[in-house]
N, C-alpha and C positions, 0 to 999 in steps of 0.2 A: 793062822796068820802065819806067810812064810816070810821072810827078811834074807834082804842081801845084800852083805858085808861085802866095801871092797876099799880095802885098809892094807898097807905093804909093809907095816909093824905087826911084821911078827906076833908078840907078845902085846897087845895090843888085840892082836886079832884075836885072838886066841880067848882073850879077858873077855872081848863084848860077845865072842860065841859064842861061851860058854853061861856067861852072866842071860844072856837071853833066853838062852834055850834052858834055864832053868827058871825062867821067869813062862815059859809055857810055848818059845816064840820059836819055831824053826825054821833057822839058822843056818844061809851058808856063806863061806868063807872066802873071795875069793883076793888076789895083791896088783892083781892089771887089769890095762883099760880090754884088753885086747882077750883077759880074760871074761873080765864083765861080760865087754857084747855078747860073749859068745853063751855066755850063761843067758841076758835078758833074750838075746833074740827068738834064745829056744824052750825058757821053762818062765813060766806065769808066778811071780812074784805082787809082794803088795804094797812093802815097803824097800824101799832102795837105801840105805844107809852109805853114802858116799868122799871119800876123804880126798880134796883137793888135789897135793901134788901126789902124784901116782910116779913110779919107776919110766912110764912110754907116756906118758902125757899126763892133763889135770882133770883133776871135777869135771871144767866147767865145760870142759871140751864132750868129754866125757855125755855129760847134761846134753849139751846141745844136740850131738849126735841123738843121742834118746828121743829129744822130740820131734829133731827132722824127721824121725822115721816114723813117728806116726805111737808111740812108745811112751804112753802115759803118767808109767805109776809114779807116788807122790814120792820125792827124794827129800834126804836131809841131808844135806855138806855139815861134815865135818872140816875143820880148820884149826890150820892156831892163831891164823891171825885175825884181830879185831877190827879191822878196819871198818866204818862204815862203808866204803867201795867199793870193799870186798865180797861184804853181803850183798850191798846189793850189785855187782856182779852177777852171783852166782844165781841170784836171784832172777834175776833179767833173761840170765838163759836157760828157765824152766824148775829150775830149783826149789823145791816147795817151804824147806825150811834152815833152820843154819844153826849151830851148835860147836861153839870153841870151845881147841883143849884149853887145858882141862876140864870137864865138865863131870857133872856126879852121876852115876852109871841111873841110878831113878827120875832123875828129867831127864835122860837117852830114853828111858822106857816110854818113860809120857807122849814125849813126842811123837816116836816110834808110835803108840796106838793115839793117839789122836791123827794121826795122819790114814794110817789103816783107815780109821770113820771116812776120811774123806775120797776113797778111795775108790770106782762106779761101781754098784751096790751094793759096799757099806755100810755107806753116810744115808740115817734115814730118809727120808723128805722130812718130817717133822721134828725137829729139837723139843726138845721141856725142861728150862731148866728152873727149879723153883716155881718162883706163878709162871714166867713165861713162855710163850709157842712159838717156836717162829719154824714158818711152813716155806723147803730151798725153793721150794718151784715152783709155787705162787706166789714167794717173796713177800709174804705176808707173818706178821705180827705180833702179837699184843701180849701183854700182860694184866694178872688179875681179870681175865675176861675183857678187857680192853681194849679195842684197837690200835694202834698205836699207827702216826699217818711219821710215816718216813720218809725221805727222799730216796732215790738211786742208790747213792752215796753212804747218808745215814744205813742205809741195808744192806751193801756192802762190806762197812764195814763191820756191823754186827753179826755177816755171813761167818767176816775172818774170825770175833771176839766166839762165834761159839764151836767150829773146828772148833778154837783150841782150846778149846776151856781146861780151864786151870795152869795156862801153863804162860810164863810169861814174856812177851813179847815184843823183841826194840821196836824203835821206831820206825828202822830201815826197815824190816818185816812186815811191820802193817803198810806204809809207802808202797812197794812196791808191791802188794798184793789188791787196795785201796785205785790206784791212781797210774797212768802209763808211767815208762821208763822217761822217759822228759820230766817225772817232775820233781823239784827241787827238792827232796829229803829234807834240808836245813831252814823251807821257808815252817809258819805257826798252821798251816796249813791243817794239820794232822790233831796237832791239842783245840781248834775253832772246831774241828767236830765231833771230835769226844768231844766235851760242849757240849755240842746241840744233842750228839745221841745222849748222853744223858742227863740229862734234861728232862727228856721225851722217855730216858727208857729206868731211868731209877730216882727222881725227884719228888715223884708221889709214890713209890713203893719202899716195900722192904721184903730182903732184904737184898743192898744195893749188890748189885754184882759189876761194875766195869770201877775197879783199883785199880790206881797211879801207884808207880812203883817209884821211889826217888832216885834218879839214873836212872834207875831197869826198862822202863818200858811203862806198860798195862798186864792185869790178867782181869778175866773175865769169870772172875766164882761166887760161889756163898759168901764165899769165906777169904775176907784180905790178903 
C-alpha cells in the first residue's frame, strides 16, 4: 500500500510518516497543494491523507481538483475543525473520510486500511463479516444463509458499514455517503434507516453487528 500525506506541520508530518512506515505502509509526505498535485498526477497512490489548511490553498480545493481530473484515490481529511458543516463540506467535494485532530494513531492506521480496501481492485466483490455475506457487485446480502430483502437505501447503508468495518462513523459521514449533498443531516432519517437495517440484519442473529455509540455515531463490527 502506498500513502501520500499532505501536511504542512513538519513535526506532525514526520511523526505520521515514521509511524506509518513502521506499520509497513509505504508513505511519502509533502507540505503544499502544489507538491501534492505534482506527486498525484505522476505517481499512483492507494490513499491520500490530506490536511485542510495548507500554505498555498485548502484541502477542500485540492480534493475538488483531483476529483475534477478523474483521480478517484480515496481521501482521508485531517483537520482541527470539528463542526458538522466542515465535515459535510469535505465529504461534499469528494473526500471519503474525515479525522479530527488530535487523533489516536491507531485510529488513523485503521481508517487508512479501511480506505485502501475501497480503492479500485483492492476491495473484494464479496465481503464476509461473521456469518454475513455481502456481494457488492450484485448488491445482495445474506446472513446465516438467509437472503436479506434490503431496499436500495438499506443496502447503501450496509455498504458504508462493511467498507468501514470496525471504524466509528459519525452521522455526517454516513449521511454524506448514503444521501446526496442536499440532504439535511439533522433530520432523523438516518436513525430510521439504521433501525430498519438493524431489524433485518441483527434482530434474528448473533452476534449483533450494528452498534450505536452514544455521542459518536455507529460502529459495524463483531465486537461492540
